[in-house]
MIKEGU-509790 format. One record per residue (C-alpha): residue number from 1; residue in three letters; chain; x, y, z. Coordinates in steps of 0.02 Angstrom, whole numbers, padded with zeros to 5 digits. Each point is the difference from the previous one (the first is absolute). Example, Ala and Ser with C-alpha at 12.3 -4.5 7.8 and 13.67 -1.06 7.14 Angstrom:
BEGIN
i:1&aa:ALA&ch:A&px:00615&py:-00225&pz:00390
i:2&aa:SER&ch:A&px:00069&py:00172&pz:-00033
END
This chain:
BEGIN
i:1&aa:ASN&ch:A&px:04180&py:05908&pz:04918
i:2&aa:ASP&ch:A&px:00061&py:00121&pz:-00133
i:3&aa:GLU&ch:A&px:-00130&py:-00067&pz:-00122
i:4&aa:GLU&ch:A&px:-00146&py:00040&pz:00114
i:5&aa:SER&ch:A&px:-00099&py:00159&pz:00024
i:6&aa:TYR&ch:A&px:-00057&py:00075&pz:00163
i:7&aa:ASN&ch:A&px:-00129&py:00125&pz:00058
i:8&aa:HIS&ch:A&px:00084&py:00169&pz:00024
i:9&aa:ASN&ch:A&px:-00082&py:00118&pz:00126
i:10&aa:GLY&ch:A&px:-00169&py:-00079&pz:-00030
i:11&aa:ASN&ch:A&px:00002&py:00043&pz:-00186
i:12&aa:GLU&ch:A&px:00011&py:-00115&pz:-00149
i:13&aa:SER&ch:A&px:00130&py:-00137&pz:-00001
i:14&aa:VAL&ch:A&px:00171&py:00062&pz:-00054
i:15&aa:ASP&ch:A&px:00126&py:-00107&pz:-00093
i:16&aa:VAL&ch:A&px:00153&py:-00013&pz:00114
i:17&aa:ASN&ch:A&px:00124&py:-00011&pz:-00144
i:18&aa:GLU&ch:A&px:-00075&py:00151&pz:-00087
i:19&aa:MET&ch:A&px:-00004&py:00105&pz:00158
i:20&aa:ASN&ch:A&px:00180&py:-00046&pz:00047
i:21&aa:GLN&ch:A&px:00059&py:00043&pz:-00176
i:22&aa:GLU&ch:A&px:-00085&py:00170&pz:00009
i:23&aa:LEU&ch:A&px:00083&py:00035&pz:00167
i:24&aa:LEU&ch:A&px:00168&py:-00060&pz:-00066
i:25&aa:ASP&ch:A&px:-00015&py:00116&pz:-00149
i:26&aa:GLN&ch:A&px:-00036&py:00144&pz:00119
i:27&aa:VAL&ch:A&px:00153&py:-00043&pz:00104
i:28&aa:LYS&ch:A&px:00110&py:-00007&pz:-00155
i:29&aa:ALA&ch:A&px:-00068&py:00166&pz:-00062
i:30&aa:ASN&ch:A&px:00053&py:00083&pz:00163
i:31&aa:ALA&ch:A&px:00158&py:00104&pz:-00011
i:32&aa:PHE&ch:A&px:00072&py:-00101&pz:00144
i:33&aa:SER&ch:A&px:00010&py:-00151&pz:-00117
i:34&aa:ALA&ch:A&px:00093&py:00089&pz:-00142
i:35&aa:ALA&ch:A&px:00177&py:-00049&pz:00051
i:36&aa:ARG&ch:A&px:-00054&py:-00176&pz:00046
i:37&aa:LEU&ch:A&px:-00083&py:-00030&pz:-00168
i:38&aa:SER&ch:A&px:00151&py:00071&pz:-00090
i:39&aa:PHE&ch:A&px:00111&py:-00122&pz:00094
i:40&aa:LEU&ch:A&px:-00119&py:-00145&pz:-00038
i:41&aa:ASN&ch:A&px:00011&py:00037&pz:-00187
i:42&aa:ARG&ch:A&px:00188&py:00012&pz:00002
i:43&aa:ALA&ch:A&px:00020&py:-00154&pz:00111
i:44&aa:SER&ch:A&px:-00115&py:-00105&pz:-00111
i:45&aa:HIS&ch:A&px:00103&py:00049&pz:-00152
i:46&aa:LEU&ch:A&px:00164&py:-00044&pz:00086
i:47&aa:ILE&ch:A&px:-00064&py:-00166&pz:00071
i:48&aa:SER&ch:A&px:-00060&py:-00051&pz:-00174
i:49&aa:GLN&ch:A&px:00167&py:00052&pz:-00074
i:50&aa:ILE&ch:A&px:00098&py:-00099&pz:00131
i:51&aa:ASP&ch:A&px:-00110&py:-00154&pz:-00024
i:52&aa:ASP&ch:A&px:00029&py:00006&pz:-00188
i:53&aa:LEU&ch:A&px:00186&py:00022&pz:00029
i:54&aa:MET&ch:A&px:00013&py:-00150&pz:00114
i:55&aa:LYS&ch:A&px:-00092&py:-00120&pz:-00114
i:56&aa:ASP&ch:A&px:00100&py:-00141&pz:-00075
i:57&aa:ASP&ch:A&px:00013&py:-00019&pz:-00189
i:58&aa:ASP&ch:A&px:-00093&py:-00163&pz:-00032
i:59&aa:VAL&ch:A&px:-00036&py:00023&pz:-00185
i:60&aa:ASP&ch:A&px:00136&py:-00010&pz:-00132
i:61&aa:ASP&ch:A&px:-00100&py:00025&pz:-00159
i:62&aa:GLU&ch:A&px:-00080&py:00171&pz:00007
i:63&aa:GLU&ch:A&px:-00034&py:00133&pz:-00128
i:64&aa:THR&ch:A&px:00140&py:00124&pz:-00034
i:65&aa:GLU&ch:A&px:-00085&py:00138&pz:00097
i:66&aa:GLU&ch:A&px:-00017&py:-00110&pz:00153
i:67&aa:GLU&ch:A&px:00180&py:-00057&pz:-00016
i:68&aa:GLU&ch:A&px:00059&py:00180&pz:-00002
i:69&aa:LYS&ch:A&px:-00107&py:00035&pz:00152
i:70&aa:ASP&ch:A&px:00074&py:-00150&pz:00089
i:71&aa:ASP&ch:A&px:00176&py:00059&pz:-00044
i:72&aa:ALA&ch:A&px:-00040&py:00170&pz:00073
i:73&aa:THR&ch:A&px:-00067&py:-00082&pz:00158
i:74&aa:LYS&ch:A&px:00157&py:-00106&pz:00013
i:75&aa:ASN&ch:A&px:00108&py:00156&pz:-00014
i:76&aa:ILE&ch:A&px:-00097&py:00084&pz:00140
i:77&aa:ARG&ch:A&px:00010&py:-00157&pz:00105
i:78&aa:SER&ch:A&px:00188&py:-00008&pz:-00022
i:79&aa:ASN&ch:A&px:00018&py:00177&pz:00072
i:80&aa:VAL&ch:A&px:-00102&py:-00024&pz:00159
i:81&aa:ASP&ch:A&px:00024&py:-00092&pz:00162
i:82&aa:PRO&ch:A&px:-00142&py:-00129&pz:00010
i:83&aa:MET&ch:A&px:-00001&py:00005&pz:00190
i:84&aa:ALA&ch:A&px:-00008&py:00190&pz:00001
i:85&aa:ILE&ch:A&px:-00147&py:00012&pz:-00118
i:86&aa:GLN&ch:A&px:-00089&py:-00139&pz:00094
i:87&aa:ASN&ch:A&px:00020&py:00103&pz:00159
i:88&aa:VAL&ch:A&px:-00068&py:00151&pz:-00095
i:89&aa:ARG&ch:A&px:-00150&py:-00103&pz:-00056
i:90&aa:ASN&ch:A&px:-00033&py:-00060&pz:00178
i:91&aa:THR&ch:A&px:00009&py:00177&pz:00067
i:92&aa:LEU&ch:A&px:-00118&py:00063&pz:-00135
i:93&aa:GLN&ch:A&px:-00123&py:-00141&pz:00031
i:94&aa:GLN&ch:A&px:00000&py:00030&pz:00188
i:95&aa:ARG&ch:A&px:-00041&py:00184&pz:-00026
i:96&aa:VAL&ch:A&px:-00133&py:-00041&pz:-00130
i:97&aa:ASP&ch:A&px:-00081&py:-00122&pz:00122
i:98&aa:SER&ch:A&px:00007&py:00132&pz:00136
i:99&aa:ILE&ch:A&px:-00085&py:00130&pz:-00110
i:100&aa:GLN&ch:A&px:-00134&py:-00123&pz:-00056
i:101&aa:ARG&ch:A&px:-00037&py:-00041&pz:00182
i:102&aa:GLY&ch:A&px:-00008&py:00184&pz:00038
i:103&aa:LEU&ch:A&px:-00128&py:00028&pz:-00137
i:104&aa:LYS&ch:A&px:-00108&py:-00140&pz:00071
i:105&aa:TYR&ch:A&px:00015&py:00073&pz:00175
i:106&aa:ALA&ch:A&px:-00051&py:00170&pz:-00068
i:107&aa:VAL&ch:A&px:-00158&py:-00077&pz:-00075
i:108&aa:SER&ch:A&px:-00040&py:-00085&pz:00167
i:109&aa:ALA&ch:A&px:00033&py:00162&pz:00094
i:110&aa:GLU&ch:A&px:-00118&py:00095&pz:-00116
i:111&aa:ILE&ch:A&px:-00139&py:-00124&pz:00040
i:112&aa:LEU&ch:A&px:00033&py:00000&pz:00188
i:113&aa:VAL&ch:A&px:00026&py:00188&pz:00023
i:114&aa:LYS&ch:A&px:-00150&py:00055&pz:-00105
i:115&aa:PRO&ch:A&px:-00128&py:-00030&pz:00141
i:116&aa:LEU&ch:A&px:00108&py:00105&pz:00120
i:117&aa:GLU&ch:A&px:00003&py:00158&pz:-00106
i:118&aa:SER&ch:A&px:-00138&py:00079&pz:00103
i:119&aa:SER&ch:A&px:00082&py:-00045&pz:00166
i:120&aa:HIS&ch:A&px:00147&py:00117&pz:00030
i:121&aa:PRO&ch:A&px:00052&py:-00078&pz:00169
i:122&aa:ASP&ch:A&px:00004&py:-00174&pz:-00075
i:123&aa:LEU&ch:A&px:00106&py:00059&pz:-00147
i:124&aa:VAL&ch:A&px:00123&py:00087&pz:00117
i:125&aa:ALA&ch:A&px:00014&py:-00156&pz:00108
i:126&aa:LEU&ch:A&px:00025&py:-00109&pz:-00154
i:127&aa:ALA&ch:A&px:00132&py:00117&pz:-00070
i:128&aa:ALA&ch:A&px:00094&py:00006&pz:00166
i:129&aa:GLY&ch:A&px:-00008&py:-00188&pz:00020
i:130&aa:THR&ch:A&px:00063&py:-00025&pz:-00178
i:131&aa:LEU&ch:A&px:00146&py:00119&pz:00028
i:132&aa:TYR&ch:A&px:00047&py:-00084&pz:00163
i:133&aa:HIS&ch:A&px:-00024&py:-00185&pz:-00038
i:134&aa:GLY&ch:A&px:00052&py:00016&pz:-00183
i:135&aa:LYS&ch:A&px:00164&py:00083&pz:00052
i:136&aa:ILE&ch:A&px:-00023&py:00133&pz:-00134
i:137&aa:ARG&ch:A&px:00153&py:00111&pz:-00028
i:138&aa:SER&ch:A&px:-00012&py:00188&pz:00011
i:139&aa:SER&ch:A&px:00051&py:00016&pz:-00184
i:140&aa:ASP&ch:A&px:-00140&py:-00119&pz:-00050
i:141&aa:LEU&ch:A&px:-00125&py:00096&pz:00105
i:142&aa:TRP&ch:A&px:00054&py:00160&pz:-00088
i:143&aa:GLN&ch:A&px:-00031&py:-00081&pz:-00170
i:144&aa:ILE&ch:A&px:-00176&py:-00051&pz:00051
i:145&aa:LEU&ch:A&px:-00042&py:00173&pz:00064
i:146&aa:ALA&ch:A&px:00080&py:00086&pz:-00150
i:147&aa:TYR&ch:A&px:-00102&py:-00102&pz:-00122
i:148&aa:MET&ch:A&px:-00156&py:00057&pz:00090
i:149&aa:THR&ch:A&px:00042&py:00186&pz:-00013
i:150&aa:VAL&ch:A&px:00104&py:00025&pz:-00159
i:151&aa:GLU&ch:A&px:-00072&py:00013&pz:-00175
i:152&aa:PHE&ch:A&px:00084&py:-00111&pz:-00129
i:153&aa:PRO&ch:A&px:00002&py:00016&pz:-00190
i:154&aa:THR&ch:A&px:-00131&py:-00097&pz:-00097
i:155&aa:HIS&ch:A&px:00119&py:-00072&pz:-00131
i:156&aa:ALA&ch:A&px:00037&py:-00185&pz:00014
i:157&aa:CYS&ch:A&px:00179&py:-00001&pz:00057
i:158&aa:PHE&ch:A&px:00099&py:00110&pz:00118
i:159&aa:SER&ch:A&px:00119&py:-00014&pz:00147
i:160&aa:PRO&ch:A&px:-00098&py:00039&pz:00158
i:161&aa:TRP&ch:A&px:00163&py:00047&pz:00085
i:162&aa:SER&ch:A&px:00028&py:00140&pz:-00128
i:163&aa:ILE&ch:A&px:-00154&py:00082&pz:00076
i:164&aa:LEU&ch:A&px:00014&py:-00053&pz:00182
i:165&aa:CYS&ch:A&px:00187&py:00031&pz:00021
i:166&aa:PRO&ch:A&px:00065&py:00099&pz:00087
i:167&aa:PRO&ch:A&px:-00132&py:-00005&pz:00137
i:168&aa:GLN&ch:A&px:-00098&py:00159&pz:00029
i:169&aa:GLN&ch:A&px:-00074&py:00055&pz:00165
i:170&aa:SER&ch:A&px:-00163&py:00094&pz:00018
i:171&aa:GLU&ch:A&px:-00075&py:00087&pz:00150
i:172&aa:GLN&ch:A&px:-00158&py:-00077&pz:00069
i:173&aa:ASN&ch:A&px:-00082&py:00076&pz:00153
i:174&aa:GLY&ch:A&px:00161&py:00090&pz:00043
i:175&aa:THR&ch:A&px:00108&py:-00158&pz:-00014
i:176&aa:LEU&ch:A&px:00120&py:-00048&pz:-00138
i:177&aa:PHE&ch:A&px:-00048&py:-00163&pz:-00082
i:178&aa:PRO&ch:A&px:00079&py:-00124&pz:-00020
i:179&aa:PRO&ch:A&px:00106&py:00022&pz:00157
i:180&aa:GLU&ch:A&px:00186&py:00038&pz:-00019
i:181&aa:PRO&ch:A&px:00060&py:-00177&pz:00053
i:182&aa:ILE&ch:A&px:-00105&py:-00079&pz:-00138
i:183&aa:VAL&ch:A&px:00063&py:00128&pz:-00126
i:184&aa:LYS&ch:A&px:00180&py:-00050&pz:00038
i:185&aa:ALA&ch:A&px:-00041&py:-00184&pz:-00026
i:186&aa:VAL&ch:A&px:-00086&py:00042&pz:-00164
i:187&aa:GLU&ch:A&px:00146&py:00105&pz:-00061
i:188&aa:GLN&ch:A&px:00112&py:-00154&pz:00014
i:189&aa:PHE&ch:A&px:-00129&py:-00102&pz:-00096
i:190&aa:CYS&ch:A&px:-00010&py:00132&pz:-00138
i:191&aa:ALA&ch:A&px:00189&py:00002&pz:-00017
i:192&aa:GLU&ch:A&px:-00003&py:-00184&pz:-00046
i:193&aa:ALA&ch:A&px:-00160&py:-00006&pz:-00104
i:194&aa:HIS&ch:A&px:-00009&py:00025&pz:-00189
i:195&aa:THR&ch:A&px:-00083&py:00166&pz:-00042
i:196&aa:ASP&ch:A&px:00029&py:-00012&pz:-00187
i:197&aa:SER&ch:A&px:-00163&py:-00053&pz:-00084
i:198&aa:SER&ch:A&px:00093&py:-00058&pz:-00156
i:199&aa:ILE&ch:A&px:00086&py:-00137&pz:00101
i:200&aa:ILE&ch:A&px:-00163&py:-00064&pz:00074
i:201&aa:CYS&ch:A&px:-00107&py:00017&pz:-00155
i:202&aa:ASP&ch:A&px:00116&py:-00094&pz:-00117
i:203&aa:THR&ch:A&px:-00088&py:-00169&pz:00016
i:204&aa:ASN&ch:A&px:00126&py:-00104&pz:-00096
i:205&aa:GLY&ch:A&px:00150&py:00109&pz:00034
i:206&aa:ASP&ch:A&px:00174&py:-00052&pz:-00047
i:207&aa:GLU&ch:A&px:00006&py:-00175&pz:-00070
i:208&aa:GLU&ch:A&px:00152&py:-00036&pz:00108
i:209&aa:ILE&ch:A&px:-00047&py:-00105&pz:00151
i:210&aa:PRO&ch:A&px:00059&py:00078&pz:00165
i:211&aa:THR&ch:A&px:00117&py:-00101&pz:00110
i:212&aa:SER&ch:A&px:-00093&py:00055&pz:00158
i:213&aa:ILE&ch:A&px:-00163&py:00084&pz:00049
i:214&aa:HIS&ch:A&px:00018&py:00146&pz:00119
i:215&aa:ASP&ch:A&px:-00134&py:00080&pz:00107
i:216&aa:HIS&ch:A&px:-00104&py:00131&pz:-00093
i:217&aa:TYR&ch:A&px:00030&py:-00095&pz:-00163
i:218&aa:TYR&ch:A&px:-00127&py:00070&pz:-00124
i:219&aa:GLY&ch:A&px:-00077&py:00104&pz:00138
i:220&aa:TYR&ch:A&px:-00045&py:-00146&pz:00114
i:221&aa:SER&ch:A&px:00060&py:00010&pz:00180
i:222&aa:VAL&ch:A&px:00002&py:-00161&pz:00099
i:223&aa:ILE&ch:A&px:-00112&py:00016&pz:00153
i:224&aa:GLU&ch:A&px:00092&py:-00044&pz:00160
i:225&aa:PRO&ch:A&px:-00060&py:00005&pz:00181
i:226&aa:ARG&ch:A&px:00053&py:00154&pz:00097
i:227&aa:GLU&ch:A&px:00157&py:-00007&pz:00105
i:228&aa:ALA&ch:A&px:00024&py:00051&pz:00181
i:229&aa:ASN&ch:A&px:00072&py:00171&pz:-00048
i:230&aa:ASP&ch:A&px:-00150&py:00046&pz:-00107
i:231&aa:VAL&ch:A&px:-00097&py:00149&pz:00062
i:232&aa:LEU&ch:A&px:-00160&py:-00105&pz:00005
i:233&aa:SER&ch:A&px:00086&py:-00131&pz:00107
i:234&aa:GLN&ch:A&px:00042&py:00138&pz:00122
i:235&aa:ALA&ch:A&px:-00180&py:00063&pz:-00006
i:236&aa:PHE&ch:A&px:-00066&py:-00174&pz:00042
i:237&aa:ALA&ch:A&px:00132&py:-00033&pz:00134
i:238&aa:ARG&ch:A&px:-00120&py:00035&pz:00143
i:239&aa:LEU&ch:A&px:-00125&py:-00122&pz:-00074
i:240&aa:ASP&ch:A&px:00135&py:-00132&pz:-00012
i:241&aa:ASN&ch:A&px:00042&py:00027&pz:00184
i:242&aa:LEU&ch:A&px:-00176&py:-00011&pz:00068
i:243&aa:GLY&ch:A&px:00040&py:-00174&pz:00065
i:244&aa:ASP&ch:A&px:00131&py:-00134&pz:00000
i:245&aa:ARG&ch:A&px:-00045&py:-00082&pz:-00164
i:246&aa:SER&ch:A&px:00133&py:-00135&pz:00018
i:247&aa:SER&ch:A&px:-00081&py:-00068&pz:00158
i:248&aa:ILE&ch:A&px:-00171&py:00001&pz:-00087
i:249&aa:VAL&ch:A&px:00073&py:-00095&pz:-00148
i:250&aa:LYS&ch:A&px:00077&py:-00126&pz:00118
i:251&aa:LEU&ch:A&px:-00167&py:-00026&pz:00088
i:252&aa:GLU&ch:A&px:-00088&py:-00019&pz:-00168
i:253&aa:GLU&ch:A&px:00127&py:-00132&pz:-00051
i:254&aa:GLN&ch:A&px:-00028&py:-00093&pz:00164
i:255&aa:LEU&ch:A&px:-00188&py:00011&pz:-00028
i:256&aa:ASP&ch:A&px:00017&py:-00072&pz:-00176
i:257&aa:GLU&ch:A&px:00109&py:-00140&pz:00067
i:258&aa:LEU&ch:A&px:-00127&py:-00043&pz:00136
i:259&aa:LYS&ch:A&px:-00143&py:00004&pz:-00125
i:260&aa:SER&ch:A&px:00097&py:-00118&pz:-00111
i:261&aa:LYS&ch:A&px:00025&py:-00120&pz:00146
i:262&aa:GLN&ch:A&px:-00183&py:00017&pz:00046
i:263&aa:ASP&ch:A&px:-00053&py:-00045&pz:-00178
i:264&aa:SER&ch:A&px:00117&py:-00150&pz:00002
i:265&aa:LEU&ch:A&px:-00066&py:-00061&pz:00168
i:266&aa:SER&ch:A&px:-00180&py:00026&pz:-00054
i:267&aa:SER&ch:A&px:00033&py:-00104&pz:-00154
i:268&aa:GLN&ch:A&px:00076&py:-00139&pz:00107
i:269&aa:ILE&ch:A&px:-00149&py:00006&pz:00117
i:270&aa:ARG&ch:A&px:-00122&py:-00016&pz:-00145
i:271&aa:ASP&ch:A&px:00099&py:-00149&pz:-00068
i:272&aa:LEU&ch:A&px:-00002&py:-00085&pz:00170
i:273&aa:GLU&ch:A&px:-00186&py:00034&pz:00022
i:274&aa:ASP&ch:A&px:-00035&py:-00074&pz:-00171
i:275&aa:GLU&ch:A&px:00103&py:-00152&pz:00045
i:276&aa:MET&ch:A&px:-00096&py:-00017&pz:00165
i:277&aa:GLY&ch:A&px:-00168&py:00016&pz:-00087
i:278&aa:GLY&ch:A&px:-00036&py:00185&pz:00002
i:279&aa:ARG&ch:A&px:-00006&py:00128&pz:00140
i:280&aa:ASP&ch:A&px:-00138&py:-00098&pz:00092
i:281&aa:HIS&ch:A&px:00087&py:-00166&pz:-00041
i:282&aa:SER&ch:A&px:-00165&py:-00071&pz:-00067
i:283&aa:LYS&ch:A&px:00072&py:-00059&pz:-00165
i:284&aa:TYR&ch:A&px:00075&py:-00159&pz:00072
i:285&aa:GLY&ch:A&px:-00142&py:-00041&pz:00118
i:286&aa:THR&ch:A&px:-00027&py:00023&pz:00187
i:287&aa:ASP&ch:A&px:00155&py:-00098&pz:00049
i:288&aa:GLY&ch:A&px:00100&py:00032&pz:-00159
i:289&aa:GLU&ch:A&px:-00037&py:-00178&pz:-00053
i:290&aa:LEU&ch:A&px:-00007&py:00040&pz:-00186
i:291&aa:TYR&ch:A&px:00178&py:00066&pz:-00004
i:292&aa:SER&ch:A&px:00071&py:-00174&pz:-00032
i:293&aa:LEU&ch:A&px:-00129&py:-00028&pz:-00139
i:294&aa:ARG&ch:A&px:00023&py:00169&pz:-00084
i:295&aa:ASP&ch:A&px:-00008&py:-00006&pz:-00190
i:296&aa:SER&ch:A&px:-00017&py:-00191&pz:-00001
i:297&aa:CYS&ch:A&px:-00125&py:-00092&pz:-00111
i:298&aa:HIS&ch:A&px:-00098&py:-00159&pz:00038
i:299&aa:SER&ch:A&px:-00108&py:-00107&pz:-00115
i:300&aa:VAL&ch:A&px:-00111&py:-00153&pz:-00007
i:301&aa:GLN&ch:A&px:-00082&py:-00098&pz:-00141
i:302&aa:GLU&ch:A&px:-00187&py:-00029&pz:00005
i:303&aa:GLY&ch:A&px:-00071&py:-00091&pz:-00151
i:304&aa:LYS&ch:A&px:00059&py:00083&pz:-00161
i:305&aa:TYR&ch:A&px:00052&py:00161&pz:00089
i:306&aa:ASP&ch:A&px:00151&py:00057&pz:00098
i:307&aa:TYR&ch:A&px:-00033&py:00128&pz:00136
i:308&aa:GLU&ch:A&px:00144&py:00112&pz:00049
i:309&aa:VAL&ch:A&px:00009&py:00136&pz:00133
i:310&aa:CYS&ch:A&px:00148&py:00116&pz:00027
i:311&aa:ILE&ch:A&px:00024&py:00089&pz:00166
i:312&aa:PHE&ch:A&px:-00006&py:00189&pz:-00033
i:313&aa:GLY&ch:A&px:-00030&py:-00042&pz:-00183
i:314&aa:ARG&ch:A&px:-00150&py:-00071&pz:-00092
i:315&aa:ALA&ch:A&px:-00104&py:-00159&pz:-00008
i:316&aa:GLN&ch:A&px:-00035&py:-00094&pz:-00162
i:317&aa:GLN&ch:A&px:-00100&py:-00144&pz:-00070
i:318&aa:LYS&ch:A&px:00096&py:-00082&pz:-00144
i:319&aa:ASP&ch:A&px:-00026&py:-00144&pz:-00115
i:320&aa:HIS&ch:A&px:00113&py:-00139&pz:00063
i:321&aa:GLY&ch:A&px:00179&py:00025&pz:-00056
i:322&aa:GLN&ch:A&px:-00026&py:00178&pz:-00065
i:323&aa:LYS&ch:A&px:00101&py:00150&pz:00061
i:324&aa:SER&ch:A&px:-00142&py:00126&pz:00003
i:325&aa:GLY&ch:A&px:-00185&py:-00004&pz:00024
i:326&aa:THR&ch:A&px:-00151&py:00091&pz:00072
i:327&aa:SER&ch:A&px:00029&py:00125&pz:00139
i:328&aa:LEU&ch:A&px:-00085&py:-00042&pz:00164
i:329&aa:GLY&ch:A&px:00053&py:00165&pz:00075
i:330&aa:ASN&ch:A&px:00143&py:00100&pz:00073
i:331&aa:TRP&ch:A&px:00066&py:-00013&pz:00177
i:332&aa:LYS&ch:A&px:-00112&py:00087&pz:00126
i:333&aa:GLY&ch:A&px:00070&py:-00057&pz:00168
i:334&aa:ILE&ch:A&px:-00015&py:-00120&pz:00146
i:335&aa:ARG&ch:A&px:-00135&py:-00012&pz:00133
i:336&aa:ILE&ch:A&px:-00025&py:-00112&pz:00151
i:337&aa:ASP&ch:A&px:-00170&py:-00068&pz:00051
i:338&aa:GLU&ch:A&px:-00020&py:00050&pz:00184
i:339&aa:GLU&ch:A&px:-00109&py:-00150&pz:00041
i:340&aa:THR&ch:A&px:00099&py:-00138&pz:-00087
i:341&aa:GLY&ch:A&px:00172&py:00081&pz:-00010
i:342&aa:VAL&ch:A&px:00013&py:-00055&pz:-00181
i:343&aa:ARG&ch:A&px:00102&py:00110&pz:-00115
i:344&aa:ALA&ch:A&px:-00075&py:00050&pz:-00167
i:345&aa:LEU&ch:A&px:00106&py:00066&pz:-00143
i:346&aa:GLU&ch:A&px:-00103&py:00101&pz:-00125
i:347&aa:TRP&ch:A&px:00014&py:00049&pz:-00185
i:348&aa:THR&ch:A&px:-00135&py:00112&pz:-00076
i:349&aa:ASN&ch:A&px:-00052&py:00093&pz:-00158
i:350&aa:GLY&ch:A&px:00046&py:-00136&pz:-00124
i:351&aa:ALA&ch:A&px:-00067&py:-00026&pz:-00175
i:352&aa:LYS&ch:A&px:-00187&py:00036&pz:-00013
i:353&aa:CYS&ch:A&px:-00115&py:-00149&pz:-00023
i:354&aa:TRP&ch:A&px:-00129&py:00000&pz:-00138
i:355&aa:ASN&ch:A&px:-00154&py:00083&pz:00076
i:356&aa:GLY&ch:A&px:00080&py:-00021&pz:00170
i:357&aa:PRO&ch:A&px:00120&py:00078&pz:00125
i:358&aa:HIS&ch:A&px:00188&py:00020&pz:-00012
i:359&aa:ARG&ch:A&px:00092&py:-00158&pz:00045
i:360&aa:SER&ch:A&px:00078&py:-00015&pz:00173
i:361&aa:ALA&ch:A&px:00098&py:-00130&pz:00098
i:362&aa:THR&ch:A&px:00015&py:-00039&pz:00186
i:363&aa:VAL&ch:A&px:00129&py:-00118&pz:00073
i:364&aa:PHE&ch:A&px:-00037&py:-00070&pz:00174
i:365&aa:VAL&ch:A&px:00161&py:-00049&pz:00088
i:366&aa:THR&ch:A&px:00015&py:-00138&pz:00129
i:367&aa:CYS&ch:A&px:00151&py:-00062&pz:00096
i:368&aa:GLY&ch:A&px:00120&py:-00112&pz:-00096
i:369&aa:ALA&ch:A&px:00186&py:-00035&pz:-00013
i:370&aa:GLU&ch:A&px:00009&py:00053&pz:-00183
i:371&aa:ASN&ch:A&px:-00070&py:00141&pz:-00103
i:372&aa:LYS&ch:A&px:-00117&py:-00082&pz:-00125
i:373&aa:ILE&ch:A&px:-00172&py:00023&pz:-00078
i:374&aa:LEU&ch:A&px:-00111&py:-00151&pz:00039
i:375&aa:SER&ch:A&px:-00156&py:00037&pz:-00103
i:376&aa:ALA&ch:A&px:-00096&py:00127&pz:-00104
i:377&aa:GLU&ch:A&px:-00185&py:00017&pz:-00036
i:378&aa:GLU&ch:A&px:-00130&py:00124&pz:-00063
i:379&aa:PRO&ch:A&px:-00143&py:-00002&pz:00127
i:380&aa:ASP&ch:A&px:-00082&py:00153&pz:-00079
i:381&aa:THR&ch:A&px:00010&py:00073&pz:-00174
i:382&aa:CYS&ch:A&px:00174&py:00072&pz:-00025
i:383&aa:ARG&ch:A&px:00044&py:-00013&pz:00185
i:384&aa:TYR&ch:A&px:00141&py:-00122&pz:00029
i:385&aa:VAL&ch:A&px:00047&py:-00077&pz:00167
i:386&aa:LEU&ch:A&px:00165&py:-00090&pz:00030
i:387&aa:GLU&ch:A&px:00066&py:-00097&pz:00149
i:388&aa:MET&ch:A&px:00183&py:00017&pz:00048
i:389&aa:GLU&ch:A&px:00116&py:-00070&pz:00132
i:390&aa:SER&ch:A&px:00142&py:00105&pz:00067
i:391&aa:TYR&ch:A&px:00107&py:00018&pz:00154
i:392&aa:ILE&ch:A&px:-00057&py:00182&pz:00013
i:393&aa:ALA&ch:A&px:-00164&py:-00066&pz:00076
i:394&aa:CYS&ch:A&px:00093&py:-00099&pz:00134
i:395&aa:ASP&ch:A&px:00003&py:00144&pz:00124
i:396&aa:ASP&ch:A&px:-00037&py:00015&pz:00186
i:397&aa:ASP&ch:A&px:-00186&py:00024&pz:-00034
i:398&aa:HIS&ch:A&px:-00002&py:-00165&pz:-00096
i:399&aa:LYS&ch:A&px:00086&py:-00087&pz:00145
i:400&aa:GLN&ch:A&px:-00126&py:00066&pz:00127
i:401&aa:ARG&ch:A&px:-00152&py:-00040&pz:-00108
i:402&aa:HIS&ch:A&px:00059&py:-00179&pz:-00023
i:403&aa:GLY&ch:A&px:00073&py:-00027&pz:00173
i:404&aa:LEU&ch:A&px:00175&py:-00029&pz:-00065
END
């Protein structure tokens, strides 16, 4: 939750929003962000200008100044292709969204990498993994390394490429760095990039809306995954060939498919078990006799009260003719007396009696052609006993006990 605070390294609680904003400000202050922020400013201005241009004139009576402004807008609108400037707006918005995501990722990376600063092996492994799995291009890697080693001016606006281009090599431990293949890739990048700070630093620029947005527009280069001919792709080729990845992917897909089938079958099994009375089949009784009575309700009138019991539901005592009344308990289960063979249906934990126990109800079932409650009584305070006839009691045990 962005509104919450958390305990940071065992110290006082730190406001998440405040900490993230501080980190974001640090990221924006980094020279690496200069071209991106310049593009954001220019893109925001253009998007606003395009939105104003595409608005319909809904008001007829405006002040003279507003009318003149509307006339000017109409003149501009008449000279542009609506579809073209809409494409320009879409392109700008996509790149703005990409930069905003990048800034958020940079904040997250700052938080995640901070604990690893003292662990050189972990940082190396993380960097290598990021280069490989992130498909970073050699020209992008050069930019990252250059920003770490080159001093930039302190004034607010400049073209980083005016300082970084053309790429310079330096000797480190007897080896030229960056390597020659990366230098060649960077030289191509520099040939396309804007190195004129005046172009990048002019936030509003020419009022004329461009008909297309090229790469490196206002110093921002669209980040693309590296291609097969990139020097880094060649460097990672042996890692790519460690195993037949396609066969592994195929096996993973088969595993996912089997897991999906397993989940579906498990769900079907649970549904069938529930229908059968649970995994031990106890829900519907020893012989499944309650299955035919599931969710049915049965009632009888005794004096001024109606007594109603619902299988797998609850038992109630109601004033005659009323729809609701006092709870006599919720369904507990069925038990069979081993000596008499009589089935007892039980409801417990009903409404509490005054200075007494919680109400409960027990229904003793005897053999009968129909399902019906015969009687109801209260032999003890708040303990209700009902007699019921039902064909579920006409089982083999009943036949043997009565010589039928």
